[in-house]
N, C-alpha and C positions, 0 to 999 in steps of 0.2 A: 707925324700924323699921316695916316693913309689918305691918298687922293683917289677916292672911289667915284667913278663916273657911271651914270646910267646910260647905257648904249641904246636901250629900247625897252619899252614896256608892252607886253602882249596880254590879251585876254584869254583866260583858260575856262571861264565859266561865269555864272552870275555871282558877282562880288569876289571873283578870284583873278588876280593878276600875277604875271611872271615878269620880273624885271631882270634884264641881262646886264650884269655889272662888270666893270673892269677896274681893278685896282692898279693904277698906273705906277705905284711905288713897288709893287711886287715883281719879281723876275718873270720873264715870259713863260718859263716852264714850271712856275710855282702853282700849286693848287689854289692859292689865294689870288691869282691874277684874274681869272674869269669865274664869276659866281652867278648862279641862277637863284634868284630870291622870289619865293612864292608868298603872297599875302592873300589870305582868305578871310573875309569879313565875318563869316559864319552864316551868311545868307544861304549859301550852298556849300556843303562840305567838299573839300578837295578829295578826289578819288582817282588814284593812278592804278590801273589794272595790272595784274601779274605779268611781268616781263623780266628779261635778263639781258646782260651784255657779255659778249665774248671777249672783247679786247680791252675793256676798261672797268674800273671800279668807281664807286661814288662815295663821297663823304657827306652825310646829312647832319645838319646842325639845326636844332629847334631853338628859335629866338624867342618866340612868344606862343603860349598855348601848349597844346599837346596833339599828338598824332599816333595812330596805330600803324606800325610798320610790321609787315609780315616778311620774314626771311626764310625761304625754303620750307614754308608751311608753319613756322613758329611765329606766333603773334606776340608783339610786345608794345606797350604804351611808352612813348618817349615824350618827356616833358621838357619845357624850356629850362635851361640850366643843366640838363643831363649831358654827359660827355657825347661828342659827336658819334654817330653810328657809321661805321665803315661797311659799305655793301660791296663785298668782294665780287670780282668778275665771275660769271657763270652761276650766280646765286639768284634764284627767282625771287623777286621782291614786288611788293605792292604797298601803297600808302593810302590811308584813309583818315580824313579829318572827322570832326564831330559837328553835327548840325547845331547852329546857334553859338558856336565857339570860334573866336578869332584865332587864327593860326598864322605864324610867320616862320618860314623855314628856308634854309639855304643849302644848295647842293653845289659841291665842288668836285670837279673831275679828277680822277687819279689814274694815270699821270696827268699833270697839269696841261693846259692847252685850251684853245678856243673852240674845239670841236663840239663840246656840249652846248654852248650858247648858239652855235651855228645850227645844231640839231633842233633846239627849241624854236629858233627863229624859223627854220624850215617848216616845222610841224604846225606852228601857230600863226604865221604871218597872214594866212588866208582867212583866219577866223577859227571858231571853235569846232566846226564840223566840215573838214575839208573832203571827206569821203573816203571810202575803203581803198581805192586804188592809189590815191595820193598818199595815204598813211602807209601803205605797203612800200611805196617808193621811199618815203622818209625813213622808215625803220630799216629798210635794206641799206640805204646810204649811211645811216647813223649808228650802226652797231647795236640795233635793237632787235630783240627776238621776243615774239609773243609766246607766252607760256601756254601751250595747248594742254587740254585735260589729261592726256596720257602720261605726262611727266617724263618724256624722253627728249633730251636736248637735241638729239640727232633729228627727230621729227620736226622740232621747232625750227631747226636750221634749214631743213629741206623745204618746209612750208615757206619760209622767208625767201629762200633762193628762187623758188618757183614763182610765187606771187609778186615778190619784189622785182624779179627779172621781167615778168610780164608787164608790171606797172611802168617800167622804164620805157616801154614802147609807146605809151600815150599819156602818162601823168606828167605834169609840168616839172621841169628840172629844178634842182636845188638852187635857191638864190645864192649868189656869190658874195653878197654884202648884206649887212644888217639894214 
């Protein structure tokens, strides 16, 4: 039986929490070792704006409820019990829940490692509104690229290099521990 430990629970919004989990029975490099689990009560729907990752993919599993996942402009509703959704690297994706509906979902990093839970801890440990410059530094350090309206990955990368680089001059550094 898996030995899953809650490392930390963070607030994402009204009625939305993100638990950083560690399965101590899974190998260090397994995608099942470190998992981010979102629970939204339905009071406020989860809403993750369009973004992408250059160096890693993500596996999304819906445990309870349903969510709208958009991959490179193609929307689809994913329900609890559906096969996990693999979000490949460089694919612009967004996630949106439904008001009044409970949602539980898990994200696993591909390749495995603790970098995603460290990213979430960095992004949310100060609360739900850390400010523009702090978020630029977090995305810059965490392989996150905001999808700008022109749909050119090159421009997204330049935007993050510029603003993430500037943010490093005065935004608080990444926490080294959970």
